[in-house]
N, C-alpha and C positions, 0 to 999 in steps of 0.2 A: 500794540506792543504784545504779542501773545507768547507765552513760554513754548518748548517745544512738545512739552507735554500736551498742551492744549491742542494745538495743531495737529498732533497723530489722534486726538481723541475727538477732532471736529468739532471742540466746544467753541461755542461763540461767547465773547465778553459779555458780563451781563450789561446793561443800561444801567447807568447810575441816575436816579430820576433827580434832578436838583429843584429841588422846592424853593431855594433860596433865590436862584436865578429868576425861577417862573414866577413866583411872587413879586420880584421888582418889576417883571414887564406887567404884571395886571396892576401894580401901582403905577406905572405910566400909563398904560389905558386910562385909568380912572382921572388922573390930574388932567389927561387931555379932555375927558370929558365933563372935568369940575369946570374947568377953565371956559368951556364952551356954556354950559349952565350958566355960569355968573353972566358971560357977556349976552346970552340970547334972552336968559330967563329972569337975570339978576336973584339967583338963589343962589345960596350957600351952604351944601349937606351940612349937618352939625351933629358932631358925635358927644353924648354926657356919658361919663365913666362916674361910677360910685364905688371907692374905696371905702371898706372898713377895716380897720385896726391897722397894725403893723407887721403883717407877714413879709417877709422878705421875698418868696418867689409872688405873691400876689401883686405887691407893689413893682417890682420888675417886668410882670405880663402888663400891668397898667401905662406904664412907663413906654414898652413898646409899642403898644396901640397909641398912644399920644403920639408919639414921634411918628409914625406911619400916619395919621390921621392929619398930621402937620404937612408932611411931604406931599401929599395928594390937594393941598389947599382945602381942608375941612376947617370948619369951627370946631372949636374944641371947649366941651364945659366939665369941669371937675368936681366932686364933691367928696372931701375925704373926711371920713367919720372917725371917732373914737371908737376902741374897742369895747367899751361899755355902752355904747349907745342902744335904746329901746327900740323893739321891734316897731312900734308906733313911730317914734321919730323917724326912722330909716324910710317907713312907708311913705309918712310926709314928704319926705325930700323927693321921694321916686315919684310922688303925684303933683309936686311942684314942676318938677324938670316935664313930666307928662301935659303940663299946661302951657309951656312954654315953645313958640312957634318956631323958634330958632334951631330947636333940639329935635332931631328925626328920626334918633336911634339912642337907646338908654340902655346900658351895659352896667350890669351890678356884678362886680368880680367876685367869684365864688373861692374858695368856700367862705361862708359867712360865719361869725363865731356861734359857738355852742346852742348860747340862750334865745337865739332868732331863727324863728321857723323858716327855711328857704323858699320852701312852698308860698307862704303867704307873701313874701317880697314879690316874689318873681312875678305871682299873678296880679299883683298891683300896676305892672308894667302894661300900658294897653297894646293891642296886638298889632297898630300902627306904628308904635315905635320900638317893636321885640326886636332889637337889634341882633339877637342871640338866636333868634328863631326857634326859642323852646316853648312858647306859649301853646295851650290843646290846641287853639285854633290853627295856629302855622303848621304844628304836626301833624293834626287830623288832615288839613287840606294838601299836605304832602304826601300822604299815603293814599288817600283817595283819589281814584282813577277820575277824570273828567272834573267837571265842577271846578273851583277858582283857584288859581296859583295860590301858594302861600306866599305872603308879603316879605318873608325874610325866611332862609333856610339856615338851620345849625350849620356853623362855621368850620367847625372841624371836618365832620363828613363831607362837605359841601368843597373842601380843601383836596380832600383825596380824590374825589372823583373828577376834580378839575386838571388832577397830575394825570389820571390817567386819561383824560379826554386830551388834553394838550401833548399828551406824548402817545397819541393815537393807539393806546391800548384798548384791544376789542374786550368788549363787555357784555354783548348781546349772544346768549346762547353759552356764556361761559358759565364754568362752576365757581362760584364765589364764597368763600367762608370768611365769614366774620367771628372774628375771637373778641367776647365781652359782648355784654347787653346792655350797656349804659345809655341813660336816657341823652347824654351829652354827644355820644359816638356811636358804640355799636347800633342801637336801635333805629338813630336816623339814617345811618350809611346803609344799613341792610334795605331799608324801604326806598333810597335811592338807588340801590345796585340793581332790584328788583324794577324800578320804572324804567331802567335803562335795559332790560329782559335778561339779565342773568338770572340764574337759578342758585338762589340763595341759601345757604346753610348759616346758620347763629348759633355757637358754641359757646360755651359757660362753664361757670365752676360745677355743675351738675350734670353736664355733658359726659355719656359714655365712650370710651375708645377715641379720644379727640385725635390722636395721630393717625386714625384712619381716616377721618374726614378731612383731615388738613392735606394728606396725601392725594386727594383727590381734587384738590383744589387747583384751577387757573390761576385764581386772585386770592390772595389773603389779605386781608385788613386785620392788624393785629393791634388789638386795645383793651388790654387786661391789665396792665400797670403791674407786670410781672418782669423783673429785668432778663432780659437775654434768653426768656422762656422756649422760645419757638428755635429749635435745632434743626440743624441740616439735614438730620433723618426725618423730622417731620413735613419736609416740602418737595414738591414733584420737581422733579428737573424742568426747567424752562418757566416754573411759574412767576408771578408779578405778585411782590410782597410789598406792601404798603405799611410801613412801621410808624403807629400812634402814638406808642410809649414814648413817656421822657421818665427815666429813673437815674438816680444818682449810685454810681458804685465807687465805693473806696478806691482810690487810686494815689499813692503815696509818692507818686513821680509828679502829682500836679499840684499848682501853688494852692489849690483851695482845698487838698485833700481829697477830691473825688472826681470822677468825670460823667458826663452824661451817657446814657447808654438807652435804646428801646426796648421793645419787649420783645426783640429778634436779635437772635445771635448773628451780628451782622457781618462779621469776618467769614464764618464758616457757610452761612446761608449765601452769602454774595456770591459763592464759589458755584451754585448748582441754578441760582434764580437766574429767570430770563431779564428781570428789571427789579430794582430795588431803590427804598428809599432811605438816605442815609439819617443817623440821629446823631448830632442836631443838623440841620439845613434841610431837613424834609418836607413833613408835615407841618410842623410848629411856624414855619415863615405863611404858609399857604393859610393857616387858619385866620392870621391876622389881615391878608389880602381880601379874604372872603368876608370879614367884618365890614372892610371897608365896602365891599360891591354890596352888601346889606344896606349899609348907613346911606349908600348912593340911591338904591333901589329905592329905600323907605322915602327920601327926600322927593324921588320923583312922584310917588303915588300919592305923597300928601301932598303935594303942590298940584295934583292932578296933570302931570307933565308926562306924556308918552313920546319917547324918541322913536321916530319914523323909521323902520328899517330901510326902506327905499331911498331915503335921502342919504346926504353926505355925513349925517350926524353919528358921532360915537356911540357904539350901542352895549350897554352894559346890562339891560332890564331884561334881555332872556334868560327865562328861569327854565332849565330842562327838564322840570318835573311839574306835576307828575305825568305819566306817560299816559296818552290818551288810547 
């Protein structure tokens, strides 16, 4: 249903990248593989979540993760600790989970309270259970060419890449601009795009002429945590825009008094983009789908099970990185 103005300008409707639907498809694929794993190998993937304190957003994320884990048939282990828990006690809980053979992935929900050093806690997760893919060894294997594959990859960046892949958006040889350099999104997604042979520019708060960089981009990954920061005059017509931001914006018409928006001015940018992810319903659900994929892959590697590519077995252990 194109407007007459669009038809006259020969403009194509943008592709709205459906993260929610894609994530549901991935969950179905994983559920099928879990069933097979249980029947043939008598193994059930186990995901442990550790939640500290009573932050509403963190509790919500953990609830979503548990619900998704249950849906695909995983075994779920929860540890909910008091806000005042000491760093030692928290590390002790992580180490107990590390020794539990039914646990294949350990997830510590961030942010942690101020009195706890996140790095200390995260580095107590052994690499073979590092379901978030944040350990120095996994990140190192992700960025190094050749050598070992990472055992798990950061979920949000991998979710972005999986969307590009499933929507058959060409990455090789394209100019990709990553907005933000966090350890959780910007840094790993830049490495992944480079592994897929994109030419990658990472922009951040100290970048000069940000708009100039963005206007050259065929693919933009926006992950800076600033509501509707990317405007339509910063985007090249036909570019693919992946919006990782989740920000709340005051909205009197909503019951909660706010609505969720991304780092991209969706309404305006949608009009000129070739493809774009909405918020919510874009990258968010994909993050959880890739968390499940990481848990599944860690279950395979911890049990030394390899799914054979030539058999009829469902395969998800393919890890597209690093490029050789």
